[in-house]
PLY file of the C-alpha trace (Angstrom):
ply
format ascii 1.0
element vertex 100
property float x
property float y
property float z
element edge 99
property int vertex1
property int vertex2
end_header
55.70 283.19 66.58
56.22 285.70 69.35
56.48 289.35 68.36
57.55 292.35 70.42
56.99 296.11 70.29
59.63 298.68 71.39
58.26 301.93 72.81
60.15 304.75 74.51
58.42 305.88 77.69
60.52 308.77 78.99
63.52 310.74 77.76
65.92 313.05 79.54
67.95 316.05 78.40
71.13 314.94 76.64
74.14 315.68 78.85
76.87 315.39 76.19
77.49 314.55 72.54
77.55 310.80 73.21
74.06 310.90 74.67
72.91 313.31 71.94
73.99 310.92 69.18
72.57 307.91 71.01
69.27 309.72 71.54
68.97 310.35 67.79
69.63 306.67 67.15
67.23 305.30 69.77
64.41 307.65 68.73
64.74 306.19 65.23
63.87 302.80 66.75
60.84 304.03 68.70
57.62 302.13 67.91
59.47 299.27 66.23
57.82 295.88 65.76
60.31 293.08 66.47
59.61 289.74 64.83
60.38 286.60 66.85
62.84 285.77 69.61
65.79 285.85 67.19
64.71 289.33 66.12
64.58 290.37 69.77
68.09 289.07 70.35
69.33 290.88 67.23
67.57 294.09 68.33
69.28 294.03 71.73
72.67 293.29 70.16
72.23 296.07 67.60
71.64 298.61 70.38
74.67 297.38 72.33
76.81 297.52 69.17
75.68 301.08 68.49
76.57 302.08 72.05
80.06 300.61 71.62
80.48 302.42 68.30
79.40 305.76 69.76
81.56 305.31 72.87
84.60 304.89 70.62
83.73 308.10 68.76
83.10 310.00 72.01
85.79 308.33 74.11
86.12 311.24 76.53
82.49 310.95 77.64
81.32 308.77 80.51
80.14 305.40 79.09
76.42 304.74 78.69
74.83 302.49 81.33
72.36 300.35 79.39
70.21 297.57 80.89
67.42 295.32 79.65
65.60 293.19 82.19
62.38 291.21 82.44
59.30 293.16 83.39
57.97 292.82 86.91
54.64 291.86 85.32
56.03 288.44 84.27
54.19 288.73 80.94
57.21 288.21 78.67
57.86 291.94 78.35
61.12 293.75 79.10
62.06 297.10 80.62
64.89 299.04 78.99
66.88 301.59 80.96
69.64 303.88 79.83
70.74 305.99 82.76
70.54 309.68 81.92
68.98 309.15 78.49
65.69 307.24 78.35
63.49 304.45 79.64
61.46 302.19 77.38
59.58 298.94 77.25
59.65 296.01 74.90
56.13 294.64 75.04
55.31 291.11 74.05
52.52 291.27 71.46
49.61 289.20 72.75
47.51 289.13 69.62
47.13 290.63 66.18
44.05 292.67 65.39
42.21 291.98 62.17
39.16 293.97 61.24
36.00 292.07 60.46
0 1
1 2
2 3
3 4
4 5
5 6
6 7
7 8
8 9
9 10
10 11
11 12
12 13
13 14
14 15
15 16
16 17
17 18
18 19
19 20
20 21
21 22
22 23
23 24
24 25
25 26
26 27
27 28
28 29
29 30
30 31
31 32
32 33
33 34
34 35
35 36
36 37
37 38
38 39
39 40
40 41
41 42
42 43
43 44
44 45
45 46
46 47
47 48
48 49
49 50
50 51
51 52
52 53
53 54
54 55
55 56
56 57
57 58
58 59
59 60
60 61
61 62
62 63
63 64
64 65
65 66
66 67
67 68
68 69
69 70
70 71
71 72
72 73
73 74
74 75
75 76
76 77
77 78
78 79
79 80
80 81
81 82
82 83
83 84
84 85
85 86
86 87
87 88
88 89
89 90
90 91
91 92
92 93
93 94
94 95
95 96
96 97
97 98
98 99
């Protein structure tokens, strides 16, 4: 089973209440282990759903530009970009460590 790890790399100053609320949400997901490809799909959909929810609450704010795309490394990882808010990576876990 393939597992993934979500890690925020860089954050920016929140420019409005929409980004402030989204930042609180996304920081709650930092360092999350995602189990399997179905879990990865659900994780991506959950973030998109949260963005839609927050955009309805803060309808006067400019919508969030959110993208997930395959890493240039071609190792099964993904880069996550949210213009004006944060950048992150979803790393494909290569192996589990077990102490001897």
